[in-house]
C-alpha positions in Angstrom: 8.7 21.0 12.8 10.4 17.4 14.5 9.7 13.9 13.5 11.7 11.0 14.6 10.0 7.7 14.3 11.8 4.5 14.8 10.9 0.9 14.0 11.9 -1.4 16.6 10.7 -5.5 16.3 10.4 -7.2 19.3 10.1 -10.6 20.5 9.2 -9.4 24.1 8.6 -6.2 25.1 7.9 -4.8 28.4 5.9 -1.4 28.2 4.3 0.5 30.9 4.5 -1.5 33.8 4.2 -5.8 33.8 3.3 -6.3 30.7 4.4 -8.5 28.0 3.7 -8.6 24.1 5.0 -10.7 22.5 5.7 -10.5 18.2 5.0 -7.2 17.8 6.2 -3.8 15.7 6.9 -0.9 17.5 6.8 2.7 16.1 8.8 5.1 18.8 8.3 8.5 18.5 10.8 10.1 20.3 9.9 13.9 20.4 5.9 14.9 20.4 4.8 15.5 17.1 4.2 18.9 16.5 4.0 21.2 13.0 4.9 24.9 13.8 3.8 27.0 10.9 6.3 30.0 11.7 6.1 32.7 8.7 5.1 35.9 9.2 2.2 35.7 7.3 0.2 32.5 9.1 -0.6 29.0 7.6 -4.0 27.5 7.7 -4.2 24.1 8.3 -7.2 22.6 8.6 -8.5 19.1 10.4 -8.1 16.0 8.7 -5.4 17.4 6.1 -2.5 16.0 5.4 1.2 17.9 5.3 3.9 15.5 4.1 2.8 12.1 6.2 1.2 13.5 8.8 -2.5 13.9 9.1 -3.7 17.2 10.5 -6.1 15.8 14.2 -6.6 19.7 15.6 -5.0 23.0 16.4 -3.7 23.2 19.7 -2.6 27.2 19.5 -2.0 29.9 17.7 0.1 33.3 18.3 1.8 36.0 17.1 4.1 34.5 14.6 2.3 30.8 14.7 0.3 28.5 15.1 0.8 24.9 16.7 -1.2 21.2 15.7 -1.3 18.2 17.0 -0.5 15.7 14.1 -1.2 12.1 13.8 1.1 9.9 11.9 -0.5 9.1 8.6 0.2 5.0 9.0 -1.3 4.8 12.5 -4.4 6.8 11.3 -5.3 4.8 8.8 -5.0 1.5 10.5 -6.9 2.9 13.1 -9.7 3.8 10.8 -9.3 -0.4 9.3 -9.1 -1.8 13.2 -12.9 -0.1 12.9 -14.2 -2.1 10.2 -12.3 -5.4 11.0 -10.4 -5.4 8.1 -7.8 -8.7 8.3 -5.0 -7.5 5.8 -3.7 -5.1 7.9 -1.4 -4.8 11.0 -3.5 -4.7 14.4 -2.6 -1.7 16.5 -1.8 -3.9 19.5 -1.2 -1.1 22.6 -0.3 2.7 22.1 0.5 5.8 24.7 3.7 7.7 26.1 6.4 5.7 28.2 9.4 8.4 29.5 8.3 11.1 27.5 8.3 8.2 23.9 5.1 8.5 22.6 5.0 4.4 21.0 2.8 2.6 18.7 3.4 -1.1 19.0 1.6 -3.2 16.1 1.9 -7.1 14.6 4.8 -7.7 13.5 5.1 -9.4 9.9 7.1 -12.3 8.4 8.8 -11.8 4.6 7.5 -9.4 2.2 6.5 -11.0 -0.9 9.1 -9.3 -2.8 11.9 -11.4 -0.5 9.6 -14.6 -0.8 9.4 -14.4 -4.4 13.9 -14.2 -4.4 13.9 -16.7 -1.6 11.3 -19.6 -2.9 11.1 -19.6 -6.9 10.6 -22.9 -8.0 12.6 -22.3 -11.3 14.1 -20.0 -13.9 13.8 -16.4 -12.3 12.3 -14.7 -9.6 8.8 -15.9 -9.4 5.9 -17.4 -8.2 4.6 -20.6 -8.9 1.2 -19.9 -10.9 -1.0 -21.5 -8.1 0.4 -19.2 -5.6 1.0 -16.5 -7.6 -2.7 -16.3 -8.2 -4.3 -17.1 -4.7 -2.1 -14.7 -3.1 -2.9 -11.9 -5.8 -7.0 -12.3 -4.9 -5.6 -11.6 -1.2 -4.0 -8.8 -2.6 -6.8 -7.7 -4.4 -8.9 -7.7 -1.2 -6.5 -5.9 1.0 -6.8 -3.2 -1.5 -10.6 -3.0 -1.1 -10.8 -3.4 2.4 -8.2 0.2 2.2 -10.3 1.6 -0.4 -13.8 0.9 1.6 -12.4 2.9 4.8 -11.6 5.9 1.9 -7.9 5.7 1.6 -5.5 4.8 -1.2 -2.2 3.3 -0.9 -0.1 4.9 -3.8 2.7 2.9 -3.5 1.1 -0.9 -3.8 4.0 -3.4 -4.6 5.6 -6.9 -3.8 8.0 -5.1 -0.8 4.7 -3.6 1.0 2.8 -7.2 1.3 4.2 -9.1 3.6 3.3 -12.5 5.3 2.1 -13.3 8.5 4.7 -14.2 11.4 2.7 -17.6 12.1 0.3 -18.4 9.4 2.0 -18.3 6.0 -1.2 -17.6 4.3 -2.1 -14.9 5.8 -1.4 -11.4 3.5 -0.8 -8.3 5.5 -0.9 -4.7 3.3 2.1 -2.6 4.9 3.2 0.9 4.6 0.6 3.9 4.9 2.7 6.5 4.6 1.9 7.9 0.9 -1.6 7.3 1.6 -4.5 10.0 0.1 -8.1 10.2 1.6 -9.9 10.2 -1.5 -13.3 10.7 -0.2 -14.3 14.0 1.5 -16.0 15.0 4.8 -19.8 13.9 3.6 -18.8 11.0 1.7 -18.3 12.4 -1.6 -15.6 11.7 -4.1 -13.2 14.3 -3.5 -12.8 16.6 -6.6 -9.4 16.0 -8.0 -5.9 18.3 -8.2 -4.8 19.8 -11.2 -1.5 18.3 -10.7 -0.6 16.2 -7.9 3.0 15.0 -8.4 4.5 11.6 -8.4 3.2 9.3 -5.4 4.9 5.7 -5.6 7.5 3.6 -7.1 8.7 3.8 -10.7 8.6 0.1 -11.8 4.8 -0.5 -10.2 3.3 3.5 -10.9 0.1 3.9 -12.4 0.3 5.7 -15.9 -1.4 8.6 -14.1 1.0 8.7 -11.4 3.8 9.5 -14.4 1.5 12.1 -16.3 1.1 13.9 -12.3 -2.4 13.2 -12.5 -4.1 12.6 -9.5 -4.2 9.2 -8.5 -7.8 7.4 -7.7 -8.9 3.7 -7.3 -7.7 2.4 -10.3 -4.4 3.4 -10.0 -4.1 1.0 -7.1 -5.5 -1.8 -8.8 -3.1 -0.9 -12.0 -0.2 -1.3 -9.9 -0.9 -4.2 -8.6 -1.5 -6.0 -12.0 2.0 -4.9 -12.8 3.3 -6.3 -8.8 1.0 -9.7 -10.4 2.9 -9.8 -13.4 6.3 -9.5 -11.8 5.1 -12.3 -9.2 3.9 -14.4 -12.5 6.8 -13.8 -15.2 9.6 -13.0 -12.8 9.8 -8.9 -14.6 8.7 -6.5 -15.8 9.4 -5.4 -19.6 10.4 -1.9 -18.7 13.1 -3.0 -15.6 15.7 -2.3 -17.8 14.3 1.4 -18.6 14.6 2.2 -14.9 14.8 4.9 -13.2 13.9 6.8 -15.8 10.5 7.7 -15.7 9.7 9.1 -19.2 10.8 5.4 -20.8 9.2 3.3 -18.3 6.1 5.1 -18.9 6.5 4.9 -22.8 7.2 1.1 -22.1 4.0 0.5 -20.3 1.9 2.4 -22.9 3.2 0.3 -25.4 2.4 -2.8 -23.5 -1.6 -1.6 -24.0 -0.5 -2.2 -27.5 1.5 -4.1 -29.6 3.7 -5.0 -26.5 1.2 -6.4 -25.0 2.3 -10.2 -25.8 5.6 -9.5 -24.6 4.3 -8.2 -20.9 1.9 -11.2 -20.9 3.7 -14.0 -22.6 4.0 -15.9 -19.6 0.6 -15.1 -17.6 -2.5 -16.5 -18.1 -4.7 -14.9 -20.6 -6.9 -13.2 -17.9 -4.3 -10.8 -16.7 -4.5 -8.9 -19.8 -8.5 -8.6 -19.3 -8.1 -7.1 -16.2 -6.1 -5.0 -17.5 -8.1 -3.7 -20.2 -10.9 -3.0 -17.4 -8.7 -1.0 -15.2 -8.2 1.2 -17.7 -11.8 1.7 -18.6 -12.4 3.0 -15.8 -12.8 7.1 -15.0 -11.6 8.8 -11.7 -14.9 8.4 -10.3 -15.9 4.9 -11.1 -15.8 2.7 -8.1 -13.2 -1.0 -9.4 -15.7 -4.0 -9.6 -13.1 -5.9 -7.3 -14.9 -8.9 -7.4 -15.2 -9.3 -11.4 -11.2 -9.1 -10.7 -11.0 -12.1 -7.9 -13.6 -14.4 -10.5 -11.3 -13.8 -13.5 -8.0 -14.7 -11.1 -10.0 -17.7 -9.7 -11.0 -18.5 -13.3 -7.4 -18.3 -14.1 -6.7 -21.0 -11.1 -9.6 -23.7 -12.8 -9.0 -22.9 -16.2 -4.7 -23.7 -15.9 -6.1 -26.5 -13.3 -3.2 -25.7 -10.7 -3.6 -26.0 -6.7 -4.1 -22.9 -4.7 -2.4 -24.0 -1.7 0.2 -24.9 -0.2 2.3 -21.7 -1.1 5.4 -21.7 -2.4 7.4 -21.0 1.4 5.1 -23.5 3.2 7.1 -26.2 4.7 
């Protein structure tokens, strides 16, 4: 298997003749992507299934000692699905094709991540956003998760570093990095049954409890990761940061924050955050989250605390 992708940012890029593109990002694959299953016993890969961060498109051929599959980078595949639905919180695929043996994808070039912004524009002690900004951004982050879920995918790595603002519009939020996405809807629109063991996917600090015990993730787990992100953006840190990278200790602290330690977790946050966490914890694997309920609670926090939604902390 040969995979070689590079992400390159261009102010102006000339591709396939006189075609200028401004403010785009480019994923260039220097070799055609093929997966060879070269064992004596032929490996069968179904169309639409995933191998690492590649999605199987179709089988190209088969011989006595192997099979060749046409594959597509998961990120590109998911972005195309989102584009069909006119999702507003994801990068657009501006162009794609082949140029001098380079397969390329050109997409929107984004600005700084929420992770960087909370550090660069902190208004007080700690790396955090002002309450109005944190609540407003948080609602848009939930909208992005909903858009992704609506096309049948889980993100599985929701965190501040995977959200960014637009280069030109400081109030526009993008959800990035689809490399760990997993399709949770089957071919006929049904929810896929959970696997017995799914392994750890995500980032320790923001991972849902399901992830810590290798349980199959579902829609509520993306929202749980978002809630941890939201606490960090609002308060500046999470109680289990000191235990990283010990997964077991981090998981134990997350569990304690459901009980006696909940006051520590939410001490610098609106009371609505605790309500949202209890709601998320009440959801089961097959249950569709009520995204509007979460957004309404966030908007209620804006009103109750009498804080303005705009301008954002990083606006001039």
